[in-house]
Wavefront OBJ file of the C-alpha trace (Angstrom):
o trace
v 129.133 87.821 122.284
v 127.941 91.107 123.797
v 124.129 91.415 123.743
v 124.412 94.735 121.902
v 126.505 93.018 119.242
v 123.923 90.274 118.528
v 122.171 90.734 115.210
v 118.503 91.242 116.072
v 115.735 93.728 115.348
v 115.828 95.251 118.836
v 119.501 96.126 118.575
v 119.106 97.603 115.091
v 116.046 99.608 116.154
v 117.859 101.010 119.206
v 120.839 102.173 117.135
v 118.629 103.553 114.360
v 116.557 105.614 116.795
v 119.669 106.979 118.487
v 121.235 108.064 115.175
v 118.104 109.183 113.303
v 117.553 112.903 112.813
v 113.980 114.091 112.179
v 113.790 116.174 109.008
v 112.618 119.206 110.977
v 115.853 119.173 113.019
v 118.324 118.598 110.188
v 119.894 122.040 110.494
v 121.006 121.293 114.060
v 123.176 118.338 113.119
v 125.866 117.357 110.672
v 123.859 114.735 108.833
v 124.391 111.944 106.363
v 121.553 110.717 104.145
v 120.974 107.178 102.887
v 118.438 105.803 100.400
v 115.487 103.647 101.323
v 114.831 100.202 99.922
v 111.157 99.567 100.642
v 110.297 103.236 100.028
v 111.984 105.954 97.985
v 112.447 108.062 101.126
v 115.853 108.730 102.613
v 116.972 108.510 106.232
v 119.011 111.253 107.872
v 121.498 110.347 110.573
v 123.592 112.424 112.924
v 127.052 111.755 111.571
v 128.849 111.830 114.928
v 126.373 109.566 116.719
v 126.431 107.157 113.785
v 130.212 107.121 113.774
v 130.219 106.215 117.473
v 128.344 103.014 116.511
v 130.702 102.086 113.650
v 132.259 99.061 115.386
v 128.869 97.773 116.551
v 127.229 98.167 113.138
v 130.242 96.529 111.495
v 129.952 93.590 113.925
v 126.244 93.263 113.073
v 126.871 93.358 109.319
v 129.601 90.742 109.732
v 126.963 88.327 111.054
v 125.216 88.241 107.663
v 125.692 85.152 105.463
v 128.844 84.886 103.354
v 126.732 85.248 100.201
v 126.672 89.010 100.869
v 130.472 89.142 100.692
v 130.914 88.344 97.003
v 130.986 90.865 94.139
v 127.333 90.228 93.189
v 126.124 90.372 96.781
v 122.842 88.714 97.664
v 119.218 89.762 97.525
v 117.818 92.020 100.216
v 115.085 89.361 100.424
v 117.666 86.898 101.801
v 118.925 89.235 104.487
v 116.480 87.954 107.115
v 118.870 85.241 108.376
v 122.268 85.456 109.995
v 125.347 83.420 109.087
v 124.128 80.542 111.303
v 120.832 80.468 109.358
v 118.862 81.890 112.301
v 116.064 84.299 111.421
v 116.893 87.669 112.991
v 114.180 89.728 111.285
v 110.901 88.922 109.618
v 110.216 92.580 108.726
v 111.674 94.332 105.697
v 111.618 97.617 107.614
v 114.062 96.236 110.195
v 116.417 94.892 107.539
v 116.193 98.218 105.750
v 117.346 100.009 108.914
v 120.491 97.877 109.048
v 121.181 98.545 105.365
v 120.693 102.298 105.767
v 122.983 102.470 108.794
v 125.633 100.381 107.026
v 125.417 102.365 103.778
v 125.931 105.584 105.730
v 129.177 104.117 107.110
v 130.259 102.671 103.725
v 130.034 99.129 105.088
v 127.555 97.899 102.465
v 126.467 98.912 98.982
v 123.358 98.442 96.892
v 124.431 96.558 93.769
v 121.783 97.457 91.181
v 120.587 100.969 90.339
v 117.044 101.760 91.508
v 115.669 101.824 87.954
v 116.452 98.080 87.639
v 114.710 97.033 90.864
v 111.337 96.490 89.152
v 112.882 93.532 87.293
v 114.377 91.879 90.391
v 112.779 89.251 92.676
v 110.367 91.038 94.994
v 111.571 94.292 93.413
v 114.413 94.359 95.936
v 118.084 94.957 95.121
v 121.163 92.962 95.970
v 123.252 94.099 98.922
v 127.022 93.693 98.986
v 129.293 93.996 102.000
v 132.162 96.309 101.159
v 135.432 94.436 101.398
v 138.337 96.220 103.015
l 1 2 3 4 5 6 7 8 9 10 11 12 13 14 15 16 17 18 19 20 21 22 23 24 25 26 27 28 29 30 31 32 33 34 35 36 37 38 39 40 41 42 43 44 45 46 47 48 49 50 51 52 53 54 55 56 57 58 59 60 61 62 63 64 65 66 67 68 69 70 71 72 73 74 75 76 77 78 79 80 81 82 83 84 85 86 87 88 89 90 91 92 93 94 95 96 97 98 99 100 101 102 103 104 105 106 107 108 109 110 111 112 113 114 115 116 117 118 119 120 121 122 123 124 125 126 127 128 129 130 131 132
């Protein structure tokens, strides 16, 4: 497997930084906005740069456990391990970056509406990989 394709925080951070558009520069780019999980803030991405990473982000998402592939998805809290049960991220912020990138490309969805999150374990929603 290509090093860039390995699910790890460094890879996610590198892609996120390359695609992220600071709010002050949003008029210079065609942007796409995605919701936050750990904060109510949204992330803005340069659409064309993000699209250039589609295959890589899809390969990263595909390394998540099969429990994220069913209709109910699985808790964001359980997203810290890959399909082989290896921990790839101990930080919510890193997992959130993967979710935001994947939502922007319609590769994953948040299952529950934000107003229900307070009643969920750790107040975190379920994430579902979009089946194609």
